N, C-alpha and C positions, 0 to 999 in steps of 0.2 A: 693107576698110572698118573704120576704127577704131568702138569702140562706147564711148561714154561716157555713155549714155542711165541716166538713176537707175531709170527703170522696171523695169529689168531685176531690182532688189531685189525688186519687188513681184511679178515672174514666179517669180522663185524661191519667196516665200513663199505664194505661193497653192496652188503645186504641192507645195511641203512639207505644206500642209495636205491636198491630196489624197492624196498617198503616206500619211500617217499616219490619215487617216480610211479610207482602203480597206484598210489593215493593220488596223482597230480598234483604233489608239494613243488614241484621243481619243472623249471622252465625247460624247454627245449635245446638249450645251450649245455644244460646240466649233462647232457646225455654222452658229451665226450667222455666222462670219469669213467663209464661203462667200456666204449669203444677202447680207451687206453689200457685197462685193467686185463681185457682178454687178448693174450697174447696170438699173433698169425698162427693158425691150425689148432686153435683152442677146439674142443670139442666136449659135449656133455653127454652122459647116459642118463636120460629122465627117470624116475621112479618105475615109469611103466616099459623101461628097457629101451626106450628110443633113442639111437644115436644121433645127434643134432651137431652140425658143424657150426663154427664162429659166424658166419654170415647169415645163417638162418635163425641162430639165438639171437642175434643183434636187432634182425627185423622183428622178431616176436616181440621181443622187450620194447621197442621202440613202438608198437602198434598198442601196446598194452598201458601205455600211460595214461592214467587217470581211470584206469578198469577197475579199481578196487572202490570201495566205501571209504569214508574218513576213519573208521577204526580199524581199518585193516593194520596190521603190525605182523613184524618178522623179528624172531629173536634168534640168535645162534648160541649155543653152549659149546664150547670147546671140548672136545672128549681126550685126544691126543695127536702130537705130532714128532716127528723124526725127520733129521737133517741128514741128507745123505748128498755128498758131494756137490752143496750147495743150493740143492734144491729140498723145498717144502714138500711134505707128506702130511696133510692134516685131515684128521677126521672130526666132523663136529655135526650136533643135531642142529637142525632147522626148524624151528616152531613157527607156524603161521596160525595167526586168528584174525577174525573177523566174521565174514558170513559164513565161513566154515573153519573148521580148526584142523589142522594136518602138521604131521611130526615125520621127517624123515632124516635118516643117519646120509651125510654125506663125506665122500673122500675127495679131497682136492689135491691138486699137484700145480705148486706154484714156484716161481723162481723169484731171485732177488738181486737187483742189480742198483747199488747205491742208495738203498733204503726204498726204491720202487719196486712194487711186485707186479709181476706177470702171471694171470692165471693160464694154465695150458689144458688142465682136464679136470672134470668133475664127474663123480660119477655117485647117483643118489638112489637110494631104497626107501620105501613106506617102511616106518615102524608104528608099532602099535603102543600106545602108553595106556 
């Protein structure tokens, strides 16, 4: 399936934030990028099946600043995207490398308003490569 969904630029942008934040490359003020991206009511289902609400995931992300080694990296690979009534439903692979390597398949629901994206939901599952 061809992928021409512009929201994949947003997916890459937010994951670059995670990478740099977790490596400790960003100052505390940069955290607003994450807070602004996750819409009120945001939820994530982790690869282990845990449902985490916005406030809890923001706390976990904030606490993990600098928690990874300098070689830690996150790459996202677009898989597919559909737009339904102004909402983007995107699937992508998230590949993390560093101390350990993981790959997960994620589906994200994002809205767009004036070129600004808001994340509403992410559902992740482990995949084996």
